[in-house]
C-alpha positions, 0 to 999 in steps of 0.5 A: 609348160603344160598346167592342168587343175583337178577339182574332182567332184563326185557323180554321187551328187548327181542324184540331187540332179545338180551338178556343181563345177568349182570355178577355181580353175576359171580363177586361176586361169584368169589371174594367170592371164593378167599376171603371169609371165610365162607366154607359152603356157598351155592349159590342159582341160580341167578335171571337173567330175569324177566319172571315170574309175581312178585308174582311168582319171590317173591314165588319162591325166598322165597321158597328157603329161602335165609339168604341173598339177593342181588338185583342189581338195574338199570334203567330198574328194580329200582321199581320192585327191591324195591317191590321184596325186600319189599315183601320178607322182609315181608315173610323172616324177618330175610333175610339180604337184600343187595342192590347195583348197579348204580341206587342206590346213598345212600351215596350221599348228595348234594343241589339237591340230598339227600338220608338221608331219604333212609332207612326211606323210604325203612326200609326193606333194611339192607345195600347198597353197593356202588362203587365196590361190591364185597368186601363189599358183601363178608364182609357182609356175613362173618360178618352174619356167624360169620367169621367177629366180627366187622364192622370196616373195612367194606367199600363201604357199607351203613348200615341201622342203625335204619332209619339212614345211616351209611356210611362206607369209599370207597375204589376202589377194588385193588387185583392183585390175583381177578384183573388178 
């Protein structure tokens, strides 16, 4: 199984002579190294900065043929990430599309903020991870690799269940080995 993670920083920030590279993919990879079950997992190089046109980014992702694509959503890349997810899913319909980051709050439902239609609006997304993403990303990979036979212990995941949200319980990351 091949996994790619993209957080896509926007080069407009480069005018300030600083480059921000999101370390989330390093945390996810390290967690998987400690707790993951698939010994044959291949981590493809991450998409950390957005230097090319959208079409080139999509072509590059598709040419690598990932089985799982994780996209980090932030205020600066929100719309681009949705478009990448949509276009990649069109070209690779069997890809498992996992999205997360602080700008996605699909698990919330209040009087002023209702995300119950999220998967109807974005049917190309299979899972959204909320809260700490390391363990849920590992669970999704292991489940789709055949190393987990059930989703009963899934945490911090919202699954696209025929356009409806299936929300798994929230858990704060608490792992001495990983956090040490």
